[in-house]
C-alpha positions in Angstrom: 140.6 71.7 41.9 141.9 69.0 44.3 139.2 68.1 46.9 141.8 68.1 49.6 142.9 71.6 48.6 139.3 72.8 48.6 138.8 71.4 52.1 141.9 73.1 53.2 140.9 76.5 51.8 137.4 76.1 53.4 139.0 75.4 56.8 141.2 78.5 56.4 138.3 80.7 55.5 136.2 79.3 58.4 139.2 80.0 60.8 139.5 83.5 59.5 135.8 84.0 59.9 135.8 82.8 63.4 138.8 85.0 64.3 137.1 88.0 62.8 133.9 87.2 64.7 135.8 86.7 68.0 137.7 90.0 67.5 134.5 91.8 66.6 132.8 90.3 69.7 135.7 91.5 71.9 135.8 94.9 70.4 132.0 95.4 70.5 131.0 95.1 74.1 127.4 95.3 75.1 126.1 98.7 74.4 125.5 100.9 77.5 122.0 100.6 78.9 121.3 97.4 77.0 118.0 96.4 78.6 115.1 94.6 77.0 112.4 92.1 77.9 114.7 89.1 77.0 117.5 90.4 79.3 115.1 91.1 82.1 113.9 87.5 81.9 117.4 85.9 81.6 118.8 88.0 84.4 115.9 87.2 86.8 117.5 83.9 87.8 121.1 85.2 88.0 120.7 88.6 89.6 123.9 89.9 88.1 122.2 93.2 87.3 119.5 95.4 88.7 117.7 96.2 85.5 114.4 97.6 86.7 112.8 99.4 89.6 112.2 96.4 91.9 114.8 94.4 89.8 112.1 92.3 87.9 108.7 93.1 86.5 107.0 91.8 89.6 108.7 94.6 91.6 109.8 92.2 94.4 113.0 94.0 95.4 114.5 90.5 95.9 117.9 89.2 94.6 118.9 85.6 94.1 122.5 86.5 94.7 123.9 84.6 97.7 127.6 85.2 97.8 126.9 87.5 100.8 125.0 85.5 103.4 124.0 85.7 107.1 126.9 83.4 107.8 129.7 85.6 106.3 128.3 89.1 106.4 130.7 90.0 109.2 133.3 90.3 106.4 131.3 92.9 104.5 133.4 96.1 104.1 133.3 99.3 102.2 134.4 98.9 98.6 134.1 102.6 97.6 132.0 105.8 98.1 131.1 108.7 95.9 130.0 112.1 97.0 127.1 113.6 95.1 127.0 117.4 94.9 123.5 118.0 96.4 122.2 120.0 99.3 119.5 117.4 99.7 120.0 113.7 100.0 119.3 110.9 97.4 116.1 108.8 97.7 116.3 107.1 94.4 116.7 103.4 93.6 119.8 102.8 91.5 119.6 100.8 88.3 122.6 98.7 87.4 123.4 97.4 83.9 126.6 95.6 82.9 128.7 97.2 85.5 127.3 100.7 85.3 125.1 102.3 88.0 122.5 104.9 86.9 121.1 107.0 89.7 119.1 110.2 90.0 119.5 113.0 92.5 117.5 116.2 93.4 116.8 118.6 90.6 116.4 115.5 88.4 120.1 115.2 87.8 121.3 111.8 86.5 124.7 110.1 87.2 126.3 107.2 85.6 128.9 105.5 87.8 131.3 102.6 87.3 129.9 99.9 89.6 133.2 98.3 90.6 135.2 101.4 91.4 132.7 104.3 92.0 134.2 106.3 89.2 131.9 108.9 87.8 131.3 108.3 84.1 128.9 111.1 83.2 126.4 113.5 84.6 123.2 114.8 83.0 121.5 118.0 84.2 118.0 118.6 82.6 118.1 122.3 83.8 114.8 122.1 85.7 112.9 125.4 86.0 111.7 126.2 89.5 109.6 129.3 88.7 106.6 127.8 87.0 104.5 126.3 89.8 104.9 126.1 93.6 104.2 122.4 93.4 106.8 122.1 90.7 109.3 123.9 92.9 108.6 121.3 95.6 108.7 118.4 93.2 112.1 119.3 91.9 113.7 118.9 95.3 113.4 115.1 95.1 113.6 112.5 92.4 112.7 108.8 92.8 114.9 107.3 90.2 115.4 106.5 86.5 114.4 103.7 84.0 116.9 102.2 81.6 115.8 100.6 78.3 117.5 99.8 75.0 120.4 102.1 75.4 118.5 105.0 76.9 118.1 106.4 80.5 114.8 108.0 81.3 114.1 110.6 84.1 111.1 112.6 85.0 111.7 116.3 86.0 110.3 118.7 88.5 108.9 120.8 85.7 106.8 118.0 84.1 109.1 116.6 81.5 110.1 113.0 80.7 113.6 113.1 79.3 115.4 110.3 77.3 119.2 110.3 77.6 121.7 108.3 75.5 123.3 105.9 78.0 126.6 106.0 76.2 127.0 109.8 75.5 124.7 111.4 78.1 123.1 113.4 75.3 119.4 114.1 75.3 117.5 112.0 72.7 114.0 113.3 73.2 111.7 114.8 75.8 108.0 114.9 76.3 105.6 117.0 78.4 103.8 114.8 80.8 101.8 117.3 82.9 101.2 121.0 83.0 104.3 122.7 84.4 102.3 125.7 85.7 100.4 123.3 87.9 102.7 120.6 89.2 105.8 118.4 88.6 107.3 114.9 88.7 109.0 113.2 91.7 108.6 109.5 90.9 110.7 107.1 88.8 109.6 106.1 85.2 108.7 102.5 84.7 108.8 100.2 81.7 106.2 98.0 80.0 106.0 96.5 76.5 108.5 99.0 75.0 106.7 101.9 76.7 107.9 104.3 79.4 105.2 104.8 82.1 105.2 108.1 83.9 102.9 109.8 86.4 103.1 113.1 88.3 102.2 114.9 91.6 99.3 117.0 92.6 96.5 115.2 94.5 96.8 117.7 97.4 96.8 120.7 95.0 93.8 120.3 92.7 95.8 118.6 89.9 93.9 115.9 87.9 96.0 112.8 88.0 97.0 110.5 85.1 99.3 107.7 84.1 100.9 108.2 80.7 102.7 105.7 78.4 105.3 106.9 75.8 107.0 105.0 73.1 110.5 104.3 74.5 112.2 105.0 71.1 110.4 108.1 69.9 108.8 109.7 72.9 105.4 109.7 71.2 102.5 109.4 73.6 100.9 105.9 73.3 98.0 106.3 75.8 96.9 108.3 78.8 94.7 107.0 81.6 93.1 109.9 83.5 92.4 108.7 87.0 89.5 111.0 87.9 86.8 112.6 85.7 87.3 116.0 84.3 84.7 118.7 83.6 81.4 116.8 83.1 80.2 119.4 80.7 82.7 118.1 78.2 82.9 114.5 76.8 84.5 111.9 79.0 87.8 110.6 77.6 86.8 106.9 78.3 83.8 104.8 79.3 85.7 104.1 82.6 85.6 107.8 83.4 82.0 108.0 82.5 81.4 105.3 85.0 83.6 106.9 87.6 81.8 110.2 87.3 78.6 108.6 88.7 80.5 108.2 92.0 81.1 111.9 92.5 78.7 114.5 93.9 78.8 118.1 95.0 78.8 121.5 93.4 82.0 121.8 91.2 83.3 118.5 92.3 85.4 118.0 89.3 87.6 120.9 90.1 89.3 119.2 93.1 91.2 116.8 90.7 93.3 114.2 92.5 94.1 110.5 92.1 97.7 111.2 91.1 100.0 108.2 90.1 103.4 109.3 91.2 105.0 106.2 92.5 103.1 102.8 92.6 103.4 101.5 89.0 104.0 97.8 88.3 103.9 95.9 85.0 102.5 92.3 85.4 103.8 90.3 82.4 101.6 87.4 83.4 98.4 89.3 82.7 99.8 92.0 80.4 98.4 94.6 82.7 99.9 97.7 84.2 98.7 97.8 87.8 99.1 101.1 89.6 98.0 102.9 92.7 96.4 106.4 93.1 96.5 109.0 95.8 93.4 110.7 97.3 91.4 113.6 96.2 90.5 117.0 97.7 92.3 120.2 98.6 92.1 121.7 102.0 93.3 125.3 101.3 92.5 128.2 99.0 89.2 128.3 97.1 89.3 124.5 96.7 88.4 124.0 100.4 85.0 125.4 99.6 84.2 122.5 97.3 82.6 119.6 99.1 83.1 116.7 96.7 81.4 113.6 98.1 80.8 109.9 97.2 83.3 107.2 96.5 85.1 109.6 94.1 86.6 107.1 91.8 89.4 106.5 90.9 90.9 108.2 93.9 92.6 106.0 96.5 92.4 102.9 94.1 94.5 100.1 92.8 93.8 100.1 89.0 94.6 97.6 86.3 94.8 98.6 82.6 95.9 96.8 79.4 99.6 97.5 78.9 99.2 97.9 75.1 96.2 100.2 75.0 95.7 101.6 78.5 92.1 100.2 78.5 90.5 99.8 81.9 90.4 96.3 83.3 89.5 96.6 87.0 89.9 98.6 90.2 89.8 98.1 93.9 89.4 101.1 96.2 91.5 100.9 99.4 90.3 104.3 100.7 87.5 105.0 103.1 85.9 108.4 103.6 87.8 110.4 106.3 90.9 108.2 106.1 93.8 109.0 103.8 94.8 105.9 101.9 97.3 106.9 99.3 98.4 103.7 97.5 102.1 102.8 97.4 104.3 100.0 96.2 102.6 97.1 94.4 104.2 93.6 94.3 103.1 90.7 92.1 103.4 87.1 93.4 102.1 83.6 93.2 100.7 82.4 96.5 98.9 79.2 97.5 95.7 80.4 99.3 93.2 77.9 100.6 95.1 75.1 98.7 94.7 77.0 95.4 97.6 78.7 93.5 96.7 82.3 92.9 98.5 85.1 91.0 98.1 88.1 93.2 98.7 91.8 93.8 100.1 92.6 97.2 100.1 96.2 98.5 100.0 98.2 101.7 98.6 101.7 101.4 98.9 104.4 104.1 95.9 103.1 106.0 98.0 100.2 107.4 96.2 97.2 106.0 98.0 94.5 103.9 95.8 93.8 100.9 96.0 90.7 98.7 94.0 91.0 95.4 93.5 88.6 92.5 95.7 90.0 89.7 93.3 89.1 86.9 90.1 90.3 88.4 90.9 92.6 91.3 88.9 90.5 93.7 89.8 91.0 97.4 91.4 87.9 98.8 92.6 89.1 102.2 93.1 92.3 104.2 94.6 92.5 107.7 96.2 95.4 109.6 100.0 95.3 109.9 99.9 96.9 113.3 97.0 97.8 115.6 95.1 100.5 113.8 92.9 103.2 115.4 90.4 103.7 112.6 89.2 100.2 111.6 89.2 96.7 113.0 88.9 94.8 109.7 87.9 94.8 106.0 84.8 93.0 104.9 85.9 90.6 102.2 82.5 90.6 100.5 82.0 94.4 100.3 85.6 95.5 100.5 84.5 98.1 103.1 86.3 98.8 106.3 84.7 98.0 109.6 85.2 101.3 111.4 86.1 101.7 115.1 83.6 104.1 116.6 85.0 107.2 118.2 83.4 106.2 121.5 85.6 103.1 121.5 88.8 105.0 120.8 88.5 105.1 117.0 90.1 108.0 115.2 91.9 109.1 112.0 94.8 106.9 110.8 98.4 108.1 110.8 100.8 107.0 108.1 101.7 103.3 108.5 103.3 102.5 105.2 104.6 105.3 103.1 106.1 105.2 99.6 109.3 103.3 100.4 109.1 99.9 98.8 108.8 96.6 100.6 110.5 93.4 99.5 109.0 89.9 98.8 111.2 86.8 99.3 109.4 83.7 97.8 111.9 81.5 99.6 110.8 82.6 103.0 107.3 83.4 101.9 107.6 86.8 103.7 107.1 90.4 102.6 109.4 92.8 104.5 107.5 96.1 105.0 109.0 99.4 106.2 106.3 100.9 108.5 105.5 103.6 111.1 104.0 102.5 114.3 102.6 104.2 117.4 103.4 103.4 121.1 100.4 102.1 122.9 100.7 104.6 125.7 100.5 107.6 123.5 97.4 109.2 122.1 96.5 109.0 118.4 98.8 111.0 116.2 96.0 113.4 115.2 95.7 114.2 118.9 99.4 114.2 119.6 99.9 117.0 117.1 101.7 117.2 113.8 105.0 116.3 115.4 103.8 112.7 115.6 105.0 112.2 119.1 105.0 108.5 120.0 105.7 107.4 116.5 108.6 105.1 115.7 109.8 102.9 112.8 109.2 99.2 112.5 110.4 96.7 109.9 107.8 93.9 109.7 108.2 90.5 108.1 104.6 89.7 107.0 103.3 86.3 106.0 100.7 87.2 103.3 99.2 83.7 103.4 98.9 83.4 107.2 98.0 87.1 107.3 100.2 87.7 110.3 103.7 89.1 111.2 106.5 86.5 111.5 108.8 89.0 113.2 109.4 92.8 113.5 112.2 95.1 114.4 111.6 98.4 116.2 113.5 101.4 114.9 114.3 104.8 116.5 113.1 107.1 113.7 109.5 106.9 112.3 110.6 107.3 108.6 113.1 104.9 107.2 114.2 103.7 103.7 113.2 100.9 101.3 113.9 97.3 101.7 116.1 94.7 99.8 116.0 91.0 100.5 118.4 88.4 99.1 118.8 84.6 98.8 121.6 84.9 101.3 118.9 85.0 104.0 119.4 88.7 104.4 117.2 91.8 104.6 118.9 95.2 104.1 117.4 98.6 105.1 118.7 102.1 105.8 117.3 104.2 108.6 116.8 107.9 109.4 119.4 107.6 112.1 122.0 106.9 109.4 122.4 103.3 110.2 122.5 100.8 107.3 121.7 97.4 108.6 121.2 93.8 107.6 118.9 91.3 109.3 118.3 87.5 108.9 115.4 87.1 106.6 113.9 84.2 108.6 114.2 85.5 112.1 114.9 89.2 112.0 118.2 89.0 113.9 120.5 92.0 113.2 123.7 90.5 111.9 125.5 93.6 110.4 125.3 97.4 110.4 127.3 100.5 109.7 126.8 104.1 110.8 126.9 106.3 107.7 126.3 109.6 109.4 123.6 110.5 106.8 119.9 109.9 107.1 118.9 107.1 104.7 115.6 107.4 102.8 116.6 105.5 99.6 116.4 102.0 98.3 119.4 99.6 98.5 120.2 97.2 95.6 122.6 94.4 94.9 124.4 93.1 91.8 127.5 91.2 90.8 130.6 92.4 88.8 133.4 90.0 87.8 132.1 87.4 90.2 131.8 89.7 93.2 128.5 90.7 94.8 128.1 94.3 95.8 125.4 96.0 97.9 124.9 99.7 97.4 122.9 102.3 99.1 122.4 106.1 98.4 122.3 108.2 101.5 121.3 111.7 102.6 118.2 113.2 104.1 116.2 114.0 101.0 112.6 112.8 100.6 109.7 115.2 99.9 108.7 114.6 103.5 111.7 116.7 104.5 109.8 119.7 103.3 106.3 119.2 104.8 106.9 117.1 107.9 108.8 117.7 111.1 112.5 116.9 110.9 112.5 114.9 114.1 110.3 112.2 112.5 112.9 111.6 109.8 116.4 112.2 111.1 118.5 113.0 114.1 120.1 116.4 114.6 123.3 114.8 113.3 122.1 112.5 110.5 120.1 115.3 108.8 123.3 117.1 108.2 125.2 114.2 106.7 126.3 114.4 103.0 124.7 112.9 99.9 126.7 109.9 98.9 126.7 106.4 97.3 128.2 103.6 99.4 129.2 100.2 97.9 130.0 97.2 100.1 131.5 93.8 99.3 133.1 90.9 101.1 136.7 91.4 102.1 136.8 95.1 101.2 138.9 97.2 103.5 138.5 100.8 102.3 138.4 103.0 105.5 134.9 104.3 106.0 134.8 108.1 105.4 132.5 109.0 108.3 131.5 112.6 107.8 132.5 115.3 110.2 129.1 116.5 111.3 129.0 120.2 112.2 125.8 121.4 113.8 125.6 125.1 113.0 124.5 127.5 115.8 121.2 129.4 115.5 122.1 133.0 114.5 121.0 135.5 117.1 117.6 136.7 115.7 116.7 140.4 115.5 115.0 141.9 118.5 111.2 142.3 118.3 108.5 143.6 120.5 105.2 142.3 119.2 102.2 140.9 121.0 101.5 137.2 121.5 98.4 137.8 119.4 100.4 138.9 116.4 102.7 135.8 116.8 99.7 133.4 116.9 98.2 135.2 113.9 101.5 134.6 112.1 101.5 131.0 113.0 98.0 130.6 111.5 99.0 132.4 108.4 102.1 130.3 108.1 99.6 127.4 107.5 97.1 129.4 105.4 99.7 130.4 102.9 101.2 126.8 103.0 104.6 128.0 104.2 104.6 124.7 106.1 104.4 122.8 102.8 108.1 123.6 102.1 109.6 125.0 105.3 108.2 122.3 107.6 105.4 122.5 110.2 106.4 124.1 113.5 109.6 125.5 111.9 111.2 122.1 112.5 113.3 122.1 109.4 116.8 121.3 108.1 118.6 123.0 111.0 120.6 125.2 108.7 120.4 128.0 106.2 120.9 125.6 103.3 120.6 126.8 99.7 121.7 125.4 96.3 118.6 123.2 95.8 117.4 122.7 99.4 114.8 124.6 101.3 116.4 126.7 104.1 115.3 126.5 107.8 113.7 129.9 108.5 115.0 129.9 112.1 118.5 130.3 110.7 117.9 133.3 108.5 121.0 135.6 108.3 120.5 139.3 108.9 120.4 140.3 105.2 117.4 137.9 104.6 115.5 139.5 107.5 116.2 142.8 105.9 114.9 141.7 102.5 111.9 139.9 103.9 109.3 142.0 102.0 111.3 141.7 98.8 111.5 137.9 99.0 108.1 137.0 100.5 105.9 139.6 98.9 107.9 140.7 95.8 109.1 137.3 94.6 112.8 138.2 94.2 113.7 134.5 94.7 111.1 133.1 92.3 113.8 131.7 90.0 114.9 129.6 93.0 111.4 128.4 93.6 110.2 130.9 96.2 107.2 132.8 94.8 106.1 136.3 95.7 102.9 136.0 97.8 101.6 139.5 97.0 100.9 138.0 93.5 101.2 134.2 93.9 101.0 131.6 91.1 97.4 131.2 90.1 96.8 127.5 90.2 96.1 125.6 93.4 97.3 128.3 95.7 95.7 130.2 98.5 93.1 132.5 96.9 93.9 135.6 99.0 97.0 137.6 98.2 99.4 138.2 101.1 99.3 141.7 102.6 102.1 143.6 104.3 100.3 143.0 107.6 100.2 139.2 106.8 103.9 139.2 106.0 104.7 141.1 109.2 102.8 138.6 111.3 104.5 135.6 109.6 107.8 137.2 110.1 107.0 137.7 113.8 106.2 134.1 114.1 109.4 133.0 112.4 111.5 135.4 114.6 109.7 134.1 117.7 110.6 130.5 116.7 114.2 131.5 116.0 114.5 133.0 119.5 113.1 129.9 121.1 115.7 127.8 119.2 118.4 130.2 120.0 117.7 130.4 123.8 117.3 126.6 124.0 120.7 126.2 122.3 122.3 128.8 124.7 120.8 127.1 127.7 122.0 123.7 126.6 125.5 125.1 126.1 125.6 126.7 129.6 124.3 123.5 131.2 127.0 121.5 129.4 129.7 124.0 130.4 128.6 123.7 134.1 128.7 119.9 133.9 132.1 120.0 132.3 133.4 122.3 135.1 132.5 119.6 137.6 
């Protein structure tokens, strides 16, 4: 054959091959949920997606995107919004992959949303059961988010399952049982490390033995499980680490109190190939558990723990807790810092005790620890022993209130600052333990902390004590939502507020940013919805208006002009309660029993709840009970007629981690009297306010 003809045929074949390849490439877009280690690495510099909780493995909650800056943010407008059908708000951190947002909502429901338009692509409902454990019923009301990996979306459920969902079809691929559903449930988000899905669960306050569990991302097979506190010492310990930990416990039946749960603070450090996670405390203060006096350091409760990501083998731990001070460990950030002229790869974390800890990532050695704000329980941490230098009670020392809760902070290597959402106390108000459970005198503070200088660069005071997570960007911006419903942006270097919008809904979620077709978006879920909503007074988390705002996703971009759909907030009146004629003694007995039977664990202390008779997944405010519920009080509270909705019958309550005594008719009557008394106070206060307003209006 003629060489020229051969060359011509070859060129034709090559051209056909290229055309086929190009057409194939065009037809076969990236598969939904296409996340792997290589993509996480390549996207780290661009920031086009938000592939992991925290965006990158270091969990920094920082984005290199800088289309939106402190100079042009005045042009930030609403691109779109999407209502989420939920009686409770969204607290989760969205994951964004190739123009699709994956976000979870209460009852462990998962939504896939088109990032540029807000169009709902699919919804997955794992059909969580609420009638297996009271802690599971509580856990199901909130969900911290999802993980996305290799075409699958993963979510933990309130009834102890880890579910893998096909990102394209929303079909369940596999599920695994993480914990015992008759004991507890899951509220936190799954995390990813070395092709494994990492999942913890709740229960430190309820006698549940904590653990971190790793599952093969493809099959759901359990790869390893690290128990965080020792089990029954009459049985073999699962690991040598637990055998060592058991020596730090003492007391008759100490092992029964469980604890050390790993529900939230999980970070994979690819530099050391370690999973570094935080545990909550140990001990239960109700039921038969309160009779157990477990003493000692009680490892690995209130610890930062590092394990090998491949095997789960123990590497090191550092205990942030001190006896008598609750020090649940929260968000953990990895970073490279220059400390004393030496570059160090470090762990940065702020537990509930209010100190900012910096640890060596490889060894766990304590490098620094300083209080974010003035603390009332300790003045410093001894760097040699790691022990707190306590403030004596005679000098005003006392128990610590929550300073940093679970909402994540953000580290910006360009400014060298960590932006920490905190709770502070006014100097002229007594300690929170003295001020009562209402936390009078508490307010929010966003602190820009220099981890090298160990001091605050700037801080912003906020009206509500509990606010959302933090996002910082290369545009010299820091974003945070607040309990008031305000979503605001501050300059990262000085803390000057440069933009804000009133959403009408309390914000207790985590904002993220991404880019689609060259446009940067900032999104935030809204709605009053954290677990604190159930067991803390409403006034510490939301305003009377913001706690009634809807659950929504809001997306913002430069130049967007969509009218903001500010919700019409309707504050429902307190229904006139039934008349009652009981003694003050009975009412006070009911108030005590309200705590004894842990009614305040779901219906809020002091009856300061949601401010409405809200059902469909939320916990109703007992002051707003309609007449038919008052009539059916025995059937509901004693008989368990609403157990399928998560309300057990206290005449024969769930057996695990629950008040030992069964509720009697007399107990139920006393609690009912306390609730009715609280309803009358709210009703009369509302009537008096209306009359006062009417008189003022007449003038």
